[in-house]
C-alpha positions in Angstrom: -41.0 -55.2 -17.1 -38.0 -54.7 -14.7 -37.2 -57.6 -12.5 -35.4 -57.1 -9.3 -32.6 -59.5 -8.4 -33.2 -61.8 -5.4 -30.3 -60.1 -3.5 -32.2 -56.7 -3.3 -33.3 -56.1 0.3 -36.5 -54.3 1.0 -36.5 -52.2 4.1 -39.8 -52.3 6.0 -40.5 -49.7 8.7 -41.6 -50.6 12.2 -44.7 -48.6 11.6 -45.7 -50.9 8.7 -45.0 -54.0 10.7 -47.1 -52.7 13.6 -50.0 -52.0 11.3 -49.8 -55.4 9.7 -49.7 -57.2 13.1 -52.6 -55.1 14.4 -54.8 -55.7 11.4 -54.0 -59.5 11.4 -54.8 -59.7 15.1 -58.0 -57.6 14.7 -59.2 -60.1 12.1 -58.5 -63.1 14.4 -59.8 -61.5 17.6 -62.6 -59.2 16.4 -61.0 -56.3 18.2 -60.6 -52.9 16.5 -57.4 -52.4 14.6 -56.8 -49.0 16.2 -57.0 -50.4 19.7 -54.5 -53.1 19.0 -52.2 -50.7 17.1 -52.3 -48.3 20.1 -51.4 -51.1 22.5 -48.5 -52.2 20.3 -47.2 -48.6 20.0 -47.4 -48.0 23.8 -44.3 -50.2 24.3 -45.4 -51.2 27.8 -45.0 -55.0 27.5 -44.3 -57.8 29.9 -41.2 -59.0 28.0 -39.2 -55.9 27.4 -36.1 -57.8 26.4 -37.9 -59.2 23.3 -38.0 -57.2 20.0 -39.4 -57.6 16.5 -37.1 -59.5 14.2 -36.0 -57.5 11.2 
């Protein structure tokens, strides 16, 4: 088994973050994942100065 050192950084795309947030929100709210994902991708938000932390 090959173990990675703790200093290795994993790059996660914005697409994967959006999918994870959408599916988590769908579970909590009962809304469809596709609807939430579309809303997140539209980028029309109230607080445009805020971004996802990477």
